[in-house]
py3Dmol code that shows the C-alpha trace and the ligand (Angstrom):
import py3Dmol

protein = """\
ATOM      1  CA  MET A   1      23.561  -3.572  17.627  1.00  0.00           C
ATOM      2  CA  PHE A   2      21.300  -2.787  20.589  1.00  0.00           C
ATOM      3  CA  TRP A   3      19.356  -0.192  18.584  1.00  0.00           C
ATOM      4  CA  LYS A   4      18.988  -2.623  15.708  1.00  0.00           C
ATOM      5  CA  PHE A   5      17.587  -5.184  18.157  1.00  0.00           C
ATOM      6  CA  LEU A   6      15.111  -2.593  19.480  1.00  0.00           C
ATOM      7  CA  ASP A   7      14.225  -1.667  15.914  1.00  0.00           C
ATOM      8  CA  ASP A   8      13.511  -5.360  15.181  1.00  0.00           C
ATOM      9  CA  LEU A   9      11.116  -5.409  18.127  1.00  0.00           C
ATOM     10  CA  ASN A  10       9.164  -2.494  16.701  1.00  0.00           C
ATOM     11  CA  PHE A  11       7.011  -4.932  14.765  1.00  0.00           C
ATOM     12  CA  VAL A  12       4.131  -2.469  14.212  1.00  0.00           C
ATOM     13  CA  ALA A  13       6.380  -0.260  12.065  1.00  0.00           C
ATOM     14  CA  ARG A  14       7.822  -3.308  10.306  1.00  0.00           C
ATOM     15  CA  CYS A  15       4.405  -4.798   9.527  1.00  0.00           C
ATOM     16  CA  ARG A  16       3.189  -1.433   8.259  1.00  0.00           C
ATOM     17  CA  LYS A  17       6.246  -1.304   5.996  1.00  0.00           C
ATOM     18  CA  TYR A  18       5.296  -4.663   4.446  1.00  0.00           C
ATOM     19  CA  ASN A  19       1.694  -3.412   4.104  1.00  0.00           C
ATOM     20  CA  ILE A  20       0.193  -6.600   5.559  1.00  0.00           C
ATOM     21  CA  GLY A  21      -2.105  -7.341   8.488  1.00  0.00           C
ATOM     22  CA  ILE A  22      -0.635  -8.013  11.906  1.00  0.00           C
ATOM     23  CA  TRP A  23      -1.658 -11.710  11.843  1.00  0.00           C
ATOM     24  CA  GLN A  24       0.196 -12.167   8.581  1.00  0.00           C
ATOM     25  CA  CYS A  25       3.292 -10.321   9.665  1.00  0.00           C
ATOM     26  CA  PRO A  26       6.235 -12.674  10.384  1.00  0.00           C
ATOM     27  CA  ASN A  27       7.885 -10.210  12.809  1.00  0.00           C
ATOM     28  CA  PHE A  28       4.805 -10.097  15.024  1.00  0.00           C
ATOM     29  CA  LEU A  29       4.142 -13.835  14.758  1.00  0.00           C
ATOM     30  CA  PHE A  30       7.730 -14.700  15.710  1.00  0.00           C
ATOM     31  CA  LEU A  31       7.392 -12.465  18.747  1.00  0.00           C
ATOM     32  CA  VAL A  32       4.156 -14.217  19.734  1.00  0.00           C
ATOM     33  CA  MET A  33       5.839 -17.586  19.237  1.00  0.00           C
ATOM     34  CA  GLY A  34       8.784 -16.538  21.426  1.00  0.00           C
ATOM     35  CA  ILE A  35       6.524 -15.298  24.227  1.00  0.00           C
ATOM     36  CA  MET A  36       4.416 -18.452  23.966  1.00  0.00           C
ATOM     37  CA  ASN A  37       7.473 -20.674  24.167  1.00  0.00           C
ATOM     38  CA  ILE A  38       8.609 -19.008  27.385  1.00  0.00           C
ATOM     39  CA  ALA A  39       5.094 -18.993  28.903  1.00  0.00           C
ATOM     40  CA  VAL A  40       4.610 -22.624  28.021  1.00  0.00           C
ATOM     41  CA  MET A  41       7.898 -23.705  29.531  1.00  0.00           C
ATOM     42  CA  PHE A  42       6.865 -22.143  32.831  1.00  0.00           C
ATOM     43  CA  ALA A  43       3.315 -23.523  32.561  1.00  0.00           C
ATOM     44  CA  THR A  44       4.559 -27.044  31.838  1.00  0.00           C
ATOM     45  CA  TYR A  45       6.977 -26.813  34.734  1.00  0.00           C
ATOM     46  CA  ALA A  46       4.210 -25.591  37.060  1.00  0.00           C
ATOM     47  CA  ILE A  47       1.766 -28.280  35.919  1.00  0.00           C
ATOM     48  CA  SER A  48       4.296 -31.077  36.308  1.00  0.00           C
ATOM     49  CA  GLN A  49       5.169 -29.805  39.805  1.00  0.00           C
ATOM     50  CA  HIS A  50       1.529 -29.734  40.782  1.00  0.00           C
ATOM     51  CA  TYR A  51       0.166 -32.954  39.347  1.00  0.00           C
ATOM     52  CA  TYR A  52       3.170 -35.329  39.223  1.00  0.00           C
ATOM     53  CA  SER A  53       1.457 -36.922  36.261  1.00  0.00           C
ATOM     54  CA  ASP A  54       3.148 -37.846  32.975  1.00  0.00           C
ATOM     55  CA  THR A  55      -0.202 -37.783  31.172  1.00  0.00           C
ATOM     56  CA  VAL A  56      -0.922 -34.171  32.162  1.00  0.00           C
ATOM     57  CA  THR A  57       2.584 -33.128  31.127  1.00  0.00           C
ATOM     58  CA  ILE A  58       2.252 -34.885  27.751  1.00  0.00           C
ATOM     59  CA  ILE A  59      -1.164 -33.284  27.128  1.00  0.00           C
ATOM     60  CA  ALA A  60       0.202 -29.837  28.054  1.00  0.00           C
ATOM     61  CA  VAL A  61       3.263 -30.207  25.808  1.00  0.00           C
ATOM     62  CA  SER A  62       1.146 -31.555  22.892  1.00  0.00           C
ATOM     63  CA  PHE A  63      -1.293 -28.677  23.293  1.00  0.00           C
ATOM     64  CA  VAL A  64       1.545 -26.196  23.125  1.00  0.00           C
ATOM     65  CA  ALA A  65       3.134 -27.948  20.130  1.00  0.00           C
ATOM     66  CA  ALA A  66      -0.216 -27.731  18.315  1.00  0.00           C
ATOM     67  CA  ILE A  67      -0.496 -23.992  18.996  1.00  0.00           C
ATOM     68  CA  ILE A  68       3.091 -23.410  17.810  1.00  0.00           C
ATOM     69  CA  LEU A  69       2.276 -25.397  14.654  1.00  0.00           C
ATOM     70  CA  VAL A  70      -0.765 -23.200  13.970  1.00  0.00           C
ATOM     71  CA  ILE A  71       1.246 -20.010  14.488  1.00  0.00           C
ATOM     72  CA  GLY A  72       3.991 -21.502  12.287  1.00  0.00           C
ATOM     73  CA  SER A  73       1.473 -21.939   9.468  1.00  0.00           C
ATOM     74  CA  PHE A  74       0.447 -18.265   9.858  1.00  0.00           C
ATOM     75  CA  VAL A  75       4.120 -17.276   9.610  1.00  0.00           C
ATOM     76  CA  ILE A  76       4.512 -19.289   6.412  1.00  0.00           C
ATOM     77  CA  ARG A  77       1.396 -17.685   4.911  1.00  0.00           C
ATOM     78  CA  GLY A  78       2.734 -14.234   5.833  1.00  0.00           C
ATOM     79  CA  VAL A  79       6.098 -14.945   4.210  1.00  0.00           C
ATOM     80  CA  GLU A  80       4.277 -16.340   1.143  1.00  0.00           C
ATOM     81  CA  ARG A  81       2.276 -13.106   0.831  1.00  0.00           C
ATOM     82  CA  ILE A  82       5.432 -11.032   0.951  1.00  0.00           C
ATOM     83  CA  ALA A  83       7.071 -13.313  -1.628  1.00  0.00           C
ATOM     84  CA  GLU A  84       3.977 -13.117  -3.884  1.00  0.00           C
ATOM     85  CA  ALA A  85       3.948  -9.308  -3.609  1.00  0.00           C
ATOM     86  CA  ASN A  86       7.639  -9.312  -4.565  1.00  0.00           C
ATOM     87  CA  ILE A  87       6.971 -11.491  -7.639  1.00  0.00           C
ATOM     88  CA  MET A  88       4.036  -9.274  -8.650  1.00  0.00           C
ATOM     89  CA  LYS A  89       6.191  -6.162  -8.250  1.00  0.00           C
ATOM     90  CA  SER A  90       8.907  -7.662 -10.481  1.00  0.00           C
ATOM     91  CA  GLU A  91       6.337  -8.709 -13.089  1.00  0.00           C
ATOM     92  CA  PHE A  92       4.734  -5.266 -12.990  1.00  0.00           C
ATOM     93  CA  ILE A  93       8.084  -3.501 -13.477  1.00  0.00           C
ATOM     94  CA  SER A  94       8.984  -5.952 -16.234  1.00  0.00           C
ATOM     95  CA  ILE A  95       5.694  -5.424 -18.145  1.00  0.00           C
ATOM     96  CA  ILE A  96       5.763  -1.637 -17.797  1.00  0.00           C
ATOM     97  CA  SER A  97       9.434  -1.465 -18.830  1.00  0.00           C
ATOM     98  CA  HIS A  98       8.837  -3.603 -21.919  1.00  0.00           C
ATOM     99  CA  GLN A  99       5.768  -1.565 -22.862  1.00  0.00           C
ATOM    100  CA  LEU A 100       7.700   1.694 -22.491  1.00  0.00           C
ATOM    101  CA  CYS A 101      10.814   0.475 -24.279  1.00  0.00           C
ATOM    102  CA  SER A 102       9.301   0.272 -27.786  1.00  0.00           C
ATOM    103  CA  PRO A 103       7.709   3.751 -27.944  1.00  0.00           C
ATOM    104  CA  LEU A 104      10.788   5.351 -26.363  1.00  0.00           C
ATOM    105  CA  SER A 105      13.082   3.619 -28.865  1.00  0.00           C
ATOM    106  CA  ALA A 106      10.758   4.750 -31.691  1.00  0.00           C
ATOM    107  CA  ILE A 107      11.048   8.371 -30.489  1.00  0.00           C
ATOM    108  CA  LYS A 108      14.847   8.009 -30.404  1.00  0.00           C
ATOM    109  CA  TRP A 109      15.060   6.606 -33.969  1.00  0.00           C
ATOM    110  CA  ASN A 110      12.695   9.269 -35.336  1.00  0.00           C
ATOM    111  CA  LEU A 111      14.698  12.020 -33.670  1.00  0.00           C
ATOM    112  CA  GLU A 112      17.873  10.604 -35.197  1.00  0.00           C
ATOM    113  CA  ILE A 113      16.244  10.556 -38.654  1.00  0.00           C
ATOM    114  CA  LEU A 114      15.029  14.132 -38.187  1.00  0.00           C
ATOM    115  CA  GLU A 115      18.516  15.240 -37.195  1.00  0.00           C
ATOM    116  CA  SER A 116      20.281  13.448 -40.018  1.00  0.00           C
ATOM    117  CA  GLU A 117      17.895  14.686 -42.730  1.00  0.00           C
ATOM    118  CA  GLY A 118      19.561  17.245 -44.920  1.00  0.00           C
ATOM    119  CA  ASP A 119      21.378  20.195 -43.528  1.00  0.00           C
ATOM    120  CA  GLY A 120      20.216  20.290 -39.906  1.00  0.00           C
ATOM    121  CA  ASP A 121      20.943  23.954 -39.356  1.00  0.00           C
ATOM    122  CA  ARG A 122      18.898  25.041 -42.366  1.00  0.00           C
ATOM    123  CA  LEU A 123      16.056  22.645 -41.564  1.00  0.00           C
ATOM    124  CA  PHE A 124      15.513  23.914 -38.005  1.00  0.00           C
ATOM    125  CA  SER A 125      15.763  27.319 -36.436  1.00  0.00           C
ATOM    126  CA  GLU A 126      18.010  27.671 -33.397  1.00  0.00           C
ATOM    127  CA  LYS A 127      14.972  27.614 -31.128  1.00  0.00           C
ATOM    128  CA  GLN A 128      13.591  24.463 -32.770  1.00  0.00           C
ATOM    129  CA  ARG A 129      17.011  22.786 -32.464  1.00  0.00           C
ATOM    130  CA  MET A 130      17.056  23.616 -28.755  1.00  0.00           C
ATOM    131  CA  PHE A 131      13.629  22.009 -28.307  1.00  0.00           C
ATOM    132  CA  LEU A 132      14.803  18.972 -30.267  1.00  0.00           C
ATOM    133  CA  ASP A 133      17.839  18.639 -27.983  1.00  0.00           C
ATOM    134  CA  ASN A 134      15.598  18.863 -24.928  1.00  0.00           C
ATOM    135  CA  ILE A 135      13.340  16.109 -26.275  1.00  0.00           C
ATOM    136  CA  LYS A 136      16.395  13.971 -27.073  1.00  0.00           C
ATOM    137  CA  LYS A 137      17.834  14.399 -23.603  1.00  0.00           C
ATOM    138  CA  ALA A 138      14.540  13.633 -21.870  1.00  0.00           C
ATOM    139  CA  ASN A 139      14.090  10.585 -24.098  1.00  0.00           C
ATOM    140  CA  GLU A 140      17.585   9.319 -23.273  1.00  0.00           C
ATOM    141  CA  ILE A 141      16.965   9.671 -19.538  1.00  0.00           C
ATOM    142  CA  MET A 142      13.717   7.689 -19.823  1.00  0.00           C
ATOM    143  CA  LEU A 143      15.305   5.020 -22.030  1.00  0.00           C
ATOM    144  CA  LYS A 144      18.171   4.599 -19.587  1.00  0.00           C
ATOM    145  CA  LEU A 145      15.775   4.221 -16.670  1.00  0.00           C
ATOM    146  CA  VAL A 146      13.699   1.641 -18.542  1.00  0.00           C
ATOM    147  CA  ASN A 147      16.807  -0.300 -19.639  1.00  0.00           C
ATOM    148  CA  ASP A 148      18.209  -0.241 -16.097  1.00  0.00           C
ATOM    149  CA  LEU A 149      14.889  -1.497 -14.706  1.00  0.00           C
ATOM    150  CA  MET A 150      14.807  -4.346 -17.225  1.00  0.00           C
ATOM    151  CA  GLU A 151      18.402  -5.257 -16.335  1.00  0.00           C
ATOM    152  CA  LEU A 152      17.502  -5.143 -12.625  1.00  0.00           C
ATOM    153  CA  ILE A 153      14.672  -7.626 -13.159  1.00  0.00           C
ATOM    154  CA  ARG A 154      16.923  -9.907 -15.233  1.00  0.00           C
ATOM    155  CA  ILE A 155      19.631  -9.872 -12.546  1.00  0.00           C
ATOM    156  CA  ASP A 156      17.192 -10.443  -9.677  1.00  0.00           C
ATOM    157  CA  GLN A 157      15.552 -13.308 -11.558  1.00  0.00           C
ATOM    158  CA  GLY A 158      18.913 -14.740 -12.612  1.00  0.00           C
ATOM    159  CA  SER A 159      17.810 -14.614 -16.262  1.00  0.00           C
ATOM    160  CA  SER A 160      20.580 -12.400 -17.658  1.00  0.00           C
ATOM    161  CA  VAL A 161      22.001 -13.659 -20.943  1.00  0.00           C
ATOM    162  CA  ILE A 162      25.768 -13.197 -21.048  1.00  0.00           C
ATOM    163  CA  GLU A 163      27.606 -13.111 -24.387  1.00  0.00           C
ATOM    164  CA  ASN A 164      31.286 -12.720 -23.662  1.00  0.00           C
ATOM    165  CA  LYS A 165      33.745 -11.328 -26.179  1.00  0.00           C
ATOM    166  CA  GLU A 166      37.238  -9.966 -26.174  1.00  0.00           C
ATOM    167  CA  ILE A 167      36.771  -6.247 -25.530  1.00  0.00           C
ATOM    168  CA  ASN A 168      38.897  -3.175 -25.281  1.00  0.00           C
ATOM    169  CA  LEU A 169      37.724  -0.979 -22.395  1.00  0.00           C
ATOM    170  CA  ALA A 170      39.161   2.204 -23.957  1.00  0.00           C
ATOM    171  CA  ASP A 171      37.102   1.715 -27.150  1.00  0.00           C
ATOM    172  CA  LEU A 172      34.010   1.010 -25.098  1.00  0.00           C
ATOM    173  CA  ALA A 173      34.647   4.127 -22.989  1.00  0.00           C
ATOM    174  CA  LYS A 174      34.754   6.211 -26.199  1.00  0.00           C
ATOM    175  CA  GLU A 175      31.383   4.771 -27.297  1.00  0.00           C
ATOM    176  CA  VAL A 176      29.886   5.551 -23.892  1.00  0.00           C
ATOM    177  CA  MET A 177      31.220   9.116 -24.022  1.00  0.00           C
ATOM    178  CA  LYS A 178      29.565   9.555 -27.404  1.00  0.00           C
ATOM    179  CA  TYR A 179      26.303   8.140 -26.079  1.00  0.00           C
ATOM    180  CA  LEU A 180      26.338  10.536 -23.109  1.00  0.00           C
ATOM    181  CA  GLU A 181      27.243  13.567 -25.252  1.00  0.00           C
ATOM    182  CA  SER A 182      23.871  15.332 -24.928  1.00  0.00           C
ATOM    183  CA  VAL A 183      23.803  14.794 -21.136  1.00  0.00           C
ATOM    184  CA  ARG A 184      27.378  16.113 -20.887  1.00  0.00           C
ATOM    185  CA  ALA A 185      26.649  19.122 -23.104  1.00  0.00           C
ATOM    186  CA  ALA A 186      23.500  20.034 -21.161  1.00  0.00           C
ATOM    187  CA  LYS A 187      25.643  20.395 -18.024  1.00  0.00           C
ATOM    188  CA  ASN A 188      28.638  21.861 -19.779  1.00  0.00           C
ATOM    189  CA  VAL A 189      30.899  19.257 -18.157  1.00  0.00           C
ATOM    190  CA  SER A 190      34.269  18.405 -19.748  1.00  0.00           C
ATOM    191  CA  LEU A 191      34.865  14.684 -20.242  1.00  0.00           C
ATOM    192  CA  ILE A 192      38.521  13.702 -20.444  1.00  0.00           C
ATOM    193  CA  LEU A 193      39.626  10.194 -21.404  1.00  0.00           C
ATOM    194  CA  ASP A 194      43.116   9.020 -20.512  1.00  0.00           C
ATOM    195  CA  ALA A 195      43.592   5.520 -21.941  1.00  0.00           C
ATOM    196  CA  LYS A 196      46.992   3.829 -21.872  1.00  0.00           C
ATOM    197  CA  GLU A 197      48.333   2.412 -25.142  1.00  0.00           C
ATOM    198  CA  ASN A 198      49.119  -1.072 -23.894  1.00  0.00           C
ATOM    199  CA  VAL A 199      45.808  -1.913 -22.218  1.00  0.00           C
ATOM    200  CA  PRO A 200      45.140  -5.658 -22.560  1.00  0.00           C
ATOM    201  CA  PRO A 201      41.594  -6.743 -23.489  1.00  0.00           C
ATOM    202  CA  VAL A 202      39.080  -8.186 -21.050  1.00  0.00           C
ATOM    203  CA  PHE A 203      36.728 -11.093 -21.735  1.00  0.00           C
ATOM    204  CA  ALA A 204      33.205  -9.918 -20.933  1.00  0.00           C
ATOM    205  CA  ASP A 205      29.826  -8.994 -22.387  1.00  0.00           C
ATOM    206  CA  PRO A 206      30.188  -5.540 -24.024  1.00  0.00           C
ATOM    207  CA  LYS A 207      26.500  -4.708 -23.462  1.00  0.00           C
ATOM    208  CA  LYS A 208      26.835  -5.321 -19.715  1.00  0.00           C
ATOM    209  CA  ILE A 209      30.136  -3.478 -19.423  1.00  0.00           C
ATOM    210  CA  LYS A 210      28.508  -0.564 -21.236  1.00  0.00           C
ATOM    211  CA  ILE A 211      25.775  -0.481 -18.566  1.00  0.00           C
ATOM    212  CA  ILE A 212      28.528  -0.224 -15.931  1.00  0.00           C
ATOM    213  CA  MET A 213      30.327   2.577 -17.751  1.00  0.00           C
ATOM    214  CA  GLU A 214      27.130   4.478 -18.575  1.00  0.00           C
ATOM    215  CA  ASN A 215      26.130   4.449 -14.929  1.00  0.00           C
ATOM    216  CA  LEU A 216      29.518   5.502 -13.556  1.00  0.00           C
ATOM    217  CA  VAL A 217      30.203   8.188 -16.160  1.00  0.00           C
ATOM    218  CA  GLY A 218      26.531   9.269 -16.132  1.00  0.00           C
ATOM    219  CA  ASN A 219      26.659   9.649 -12.322  1.00  0.00           C
ATOM    220  CA  ALA A 220      29.938  11.575 -12.490  1.00  0.00           C
ATOM    221  CA  ILE A 221      28.306  14.058 -14.900  1.00  0.00           C
ATOM    222  CA  LYS A 222      25.041  14.148 -12.967  1.00  0.00           C
ATOM    223  CA  TYR A 223      26.692  14.818  -9.613  1.00  0.00           C
ATOM    224  CA  SER A 224      29.246  17.304 -10.990  1.00  0.00           C
ATOM    225  CA  ASN A 225      28.701  21.021 -10.707  1.00  0.00           C
ATOM    226  CA  GLU A 226      27.898  22.980 -13.890  1.00  0.00           C
ATOM    227  CA  GLY A 227      31.048  23.365 -15.984  1.00  0.00           C
ATOM    228  CA  GLY A 228      32.934  20.707 -13.971  1.00  0.00           C
ATOM    229  CA  THR A 229      35.419  18.127 -15.215  1.00  0.00           C
ATOM    230  CA  VAL A 230      35.137  14.344 -15.258  1.00  0.00           C
ATOM    231  CA  GLU A 231      38.267  12.261 -15.862  1.00  0.00           C
ATOM    232  CA  ILE A 232      38.021   8.716 -17.168  1.00  0.00           C
ATOM    233  CA  LYS A 233      41.088   6.480 -17.026  1.00  0.00           C
ATOM    234  CA  VAL A 234      41.721   3.042 -18.475  1.00  0.00           C
ATOM    235  CA  TYR A 235      44.988   1.347 -17.487  1.00  0.00           C
ATOM    236  CA  PRO A 236      46.502  -2.055 -16.763  1.00  0.00           C
ATOM    237  CA  GLU A 237      47.980  -3.067 -13.418  1.00  0.00           C
ATOM    238  CA  GLY A 238      49.250  -6.563 -12.649  1.00  0.00           C
ATOM    239  CA  GLN A 239      46.841  -9.105 -14.129  1.00  0.00           C
ATOM    240  CA  LYS A 240      43.970  -6.621 -14.176  1.00  0.00           C
ATOM    241  CA  VAL A 241      42.553  -3.804 -16.242  1.00  0.00           C
ATOM    242  CA  PHE A 242      41.221  -0.756 -14.396  1.00  0.00           C
ATOM    243  CA  PHE A 243      38.485   1.647 -15.393  1.00  0.00           C
ATOM    244  CA  GLN A 244      38.338   4.761 -13.247  1.00  0.00           C
ATOM    245  CA  VAL A 245      35.929   7.710 -13.216  1.00  0.00           C
ATOM    246  CA  ALA A 246      36.693  10.798 -11.149  1.00  0.00           C
ATOM    247  CA  ASP A 247      34.563  13.884 -10.641  1.00  0.00           C
ATOM    248  CA  HIS A 248      34.869  17.015  -8.528  1.00  0.00           C
ATOM    249  CA  GLY A 249      31.197  17.223  -7.697  1.00  0.00           C
ATOM    250  CA  ILE A 250      29.004  16.995  -4.643  1.00  0.00           C
ATOM    251  CA  GLY A 251      30.537  13.774  -3.231  1.00  0.00           C
ATOM    252  CA  ILE A 252      28.909  11.260  -0.886  1.00  0.00           C
ATOM    253  CA  PRO A 253      28.501  11.859   2.875  1.00  0.00           C
ATOM    254  CA  LYS A 254      30.917   9.607   4.787  1.00  0.00           C
ATOM    255  CA  TYR A 255      28.247   8.075   7.016  1.00  0.00           C
ATOM    256  CA  GLN A 256      26.446   6.783   3.923  1.00  0.00           C
ATOM    257  CA  HIS A 257      29.436   5.187   2.168  1.00  0.00           C
ATOM    258  CA  GLY A 258      28.442   1.716   3.357  1.00  0.00           C
ATOM    259  CA  ARG A 259      24.996   1.863   1.721  1.00  0.00           C
ATOM    260  CA  ILE A 260      25.841   3.259  -1.669  1.00  0.00           C
ATOM    261  CA  PHE A 261      25.625  -0.068  -3.575  1.00  0.00           C
ATOM    262  CA  GLN A 262      22.248  -1.003  -2.069  1.00  0.00           C
ATOM    263  CA  LYS A 263      19.227  -1.249  -4.340  1.00  0.00           C
ATOM    264  CA  PHE A 264      17.206   2.023  -4.496  1.00  0.00           C
ATOM    265  CA  PHE A 265      19.596   3.842  -2.160  1.00  0.00           C
ATOM    266  CA  ARG A 266      20.233   7.560  -2.792  1.00  0.00           C
ATOM    267  CA  SER A 267      22.391   9.579  -0.435  1.00  0.00           C
ATOM    268  CA  ASN A 268      20.891  12.428   1.588  1.00  0.00           C
ATOM    269  CA  ASN A 269      22.704  15.253  -0.142  1.00  0.00           C
ATOM    270  CA  ILE A 270      21.161  14.203  -3.462  1.00  0.00           C
ATOM    271  CA  SER A 271      17.615  15.280  -2.683  1.00  0.00           C
ATOM    272  CA  ARG A 272      18.911  18.809  -2.137  1.00  0.00           C
ATOM    273  CA  TYR A 273      20.228  18.907  -5.681  1.00  0.00           C
ATOM    274  CA  ARG A 274      17.071  17.430  -7.215  1.00  0.00           C
ATOM    275  CA  THR A 275      18.895  15.251  -9.731  1.00  0.00           C
ATOM    276  CA  ASP A 276      17.087  12.483 -11.607  1.00  0.00           C
ATOM    277  CA  GLY A 277      17.653   8.910 -10.570  1.00  0.00           C
ATOM    278  CA  VAL A 278      16.126   6.036  -8.683  1.00  0.00           C
ATOM    279  CA  GLY A 279      19.156   4.474  -7.022  1.00  0.00           C
ATOM    280  CA  ILE A 280      19.642   1.304  -9.048  1.00  0.00           C
ATOM    281  CA  GLY A 281      22.706   2.241 -11.130  1.00  0.00           C
ATOM    282  CA  LEU A 282      25.388   1.309  -8.613  1.00  0.00           C
ATOM    283  CA  TYR A 283      23.489  -1.804  -7.531  1.00  0.00           C
ATOM    284  CA  LEU A 284      23.588  -2.920 -11.179  1.00  0.00           C
ATOM    285  CA  VAL A 285      27.284  -2.071 -11.507  1.00  0.00           C
ATOM    286  CA  LYS A 286      28.181  -4.292  -8.551  1.00  0.00           C
ATOM    287  CA  ALA A 287      25.829  -7.115  -9.541  1.00  0.00           C
ATOM    288  CA  ILE A 288      26.994  -7.176 -13.188  1.00  0.00           C
ATOM    289  CA  LEU A 289      30.670  -7.206 -12.230  1.00  0.00           C
ATOM    290  CA  LYS A 290      30.136 -10.469 -10.346  1.00  0.00           C
ATOM    291  CA  TYR A 291      29.517 -12.200 -13.717  1.00  0.00           C
ATOM    292  CA  PHE A 292      33.034 -11.271 -14.839  1.00  0.00           C
ATOM    293  CA  ASN A 293      34.993 -11.609 -11.569  1.00  0.00           C
ATOM    294  CA  GLY A 294      35.252  -7.846 -11.464  1.00  0.00           C
ATOM    295  CA  LYS A 295      35.235  -5.463  -8.507  1.00  0.00           C
ATOM    296  CA  VAL A 296      34.024  -1.936  -7.846  1.00  0.00           C
ATOM    297  CA  TRP A 297      34.915   0.467  -5.028  1.00  0.00           C
ATOM    298  CA  PHE A 298      35.136   4.191  -4.501  1.00  0.00           C
ATOM    299  CA  GLU A 299      36.606   7.114  -2.608  1.00  0.00           C
ATOM    300  CA  SER A 300      34.451  10.145  -1.961  1.00  0.00           C
ATOM    301  CA  GLU A 301      34.343  13.285   0.098  1.00  0.00           C
ATOM    302  CA  GLU A 302      31.313  15.515   0.404  1.00  0.00           C
ATOM    303  CA  ASN A 303      31.589  18.706  -1.671  1.00  0.00           C
ATOM    304  CA  LYS A 304      34.963  17.586  -3.050  1.00  0.00           C
ATOM    305  CA  GLY A 305      34.106  14.760  -5.409  1.00  0.00           C
ATOM    306  CA  SER A 306      34.164  11.024  -5.967  1.00  0.00           C
ATOM    307  CA  THR A 307      36.328   8.492  -7.762  1.00  0.00           C
ATOM    308  CA  PHE A 308      34.886   5.122  -8.712  1.00  0.00           C
ATOM    309  CA  TYR A 309      37.237   2.240  -9.597  1.00  0.00           C
ATOM    310  CA  VAL A 310      36.378  -0.901 -11.537  1.00  0.00           C
ATOM    311  CA  SER A 311      38.823  -3.768 -12.003  1.00  0.00           C
ATOM    312  CA  LEU A 312      38.428  -6.699 -14.398  1.00  0.00           C
ATOM    313  CA  PRO A 313      40.779  -9.625 -15.008  1.00  0.00           C
ATOM    314  CA  ALA A 314      42.935  -9.091 -18.106  1.00  0.00           C
ATOM    315  CA  TYR A 315      42.204 -11.624 -20.856  1.00  0.00           C
ATOM    316  CA  LYS A 316      44.986 -14.100 -21.560  1.00  0.00           C
ATOM    317  CA  LYS A 317      44.675 -15.830 -24.922  1.00  0.00           C
TER     318      LYS A 317
END
"""
ligand_1 = """\
27
ADP
P 20.996 7.274 -8.902
O 22.160 8.053 -9.426
O 19.996 6.929 -9.920
O 20.398 7.890 -7.692
P 22.923 5.153 -8.356
O 22.668 3.769 -7.892
O 23.657 5.314 -9.615
O 21.513 5.860 -8.402
O 23.703 5.884 -7.217
C 23.243 5.735 -5.888
C 23.583 6.969 -5.100
O 25.002 7.078 -4.958
C 23.172 8.270 -5.769
O 21.836 8.600 -5.510
C 24.119 9.243 -5.112
O 23.640 9.532 -3.818
C 25.394 8.436 -4.940
N 26.357 8.639 -6.031
C 26.663 7.787 -7.012
N 27.631 8.285 -7.804
C 27.954 9.489 -7.297
C 28.899 10.504 -7.642
N 29.706 10.368 -8.691
N 28.952 11.599 -6.864
C 28.138 11.747 -5.789
N 27.231 10.835 -5.411
C 27.129 9.715 -6.142
"""
view = py3Dmol.view(width=600, height=400)
view.addModel(protein, "pdb")
view.setStyle({"model": 0}, {"cartoon": {"style": "trace"}})
view.addModel(ligand_1, "xyz")
view.setStyle({"model": 1}, {"stick": {}})
view.zoomTo()
view.show()
């Protein structure tokens, strides 16, 4: 608490972080306003003690109010600049993502056509097939990043379109496993699905639930060791349906558990392993689940592994 307060006072670092001038930086301006308020209270007190005149006191107070008003307008302009920069950043990400989406999708379709044409093994040598797989994997990683960024913008702008349907989480999990096949194979990780027979459906948007599953299963593969195992479970409990993903990988340091769902957060141990990622997957998972009254939480121990749990209300017809 105390350190956070001290950190708040370090306005130079804060203003630098926002990349704006000191006279546009709300942290600095609020500090100036605070100091001025205190100074003015003493000054007004001293003046009124000295002159015993209402007029002098009124002039002093009005003068101070005018200065506070001017500083207030600077604060507003500073906040506006930060807000404008935020809008521009979102627009920039949105434009770039849309521009990248079409060519990346075209590469994906063309690769699929190439693969499906004739007898694949006779068409390509083993070496060529390996290169094709590498291209496919790299393309999938880029497509996922672009799709996640577009979803992030939609969620932050509140412009997500939700099309709910009755869905079976076990079927969706199978689709996601198929989609992540090349990523799984590249790391030689075993994916095991344990889906109970009597799982009731949930009422949600399959595209959004797929984003959740792709991120959780994708992370479990990504943060597993080579040749590891990832277990996916789908089961009912009470009035809810659970989707669970467990890995035995690098885990998350305990002191960073509280920050794991924050936008762009990546835990410290990750940089050592040089995995791809930008830290928006789990933020999306949590944000998307809010649309469907769902919840996400996890258990994790460094170097032992992580288990992520998702619960969604079972659909009653
Ligand atoms: P990304 O994986 O792109 O970095 P995410 O938002 O999906 O972003 O995850 C945020 C962070 O949470 C990751 O960088 C990683 O530090 C940690 N994390 C998520 N899932 C796992 C997992 N299964 N095992 C270990 N760490 C994980």
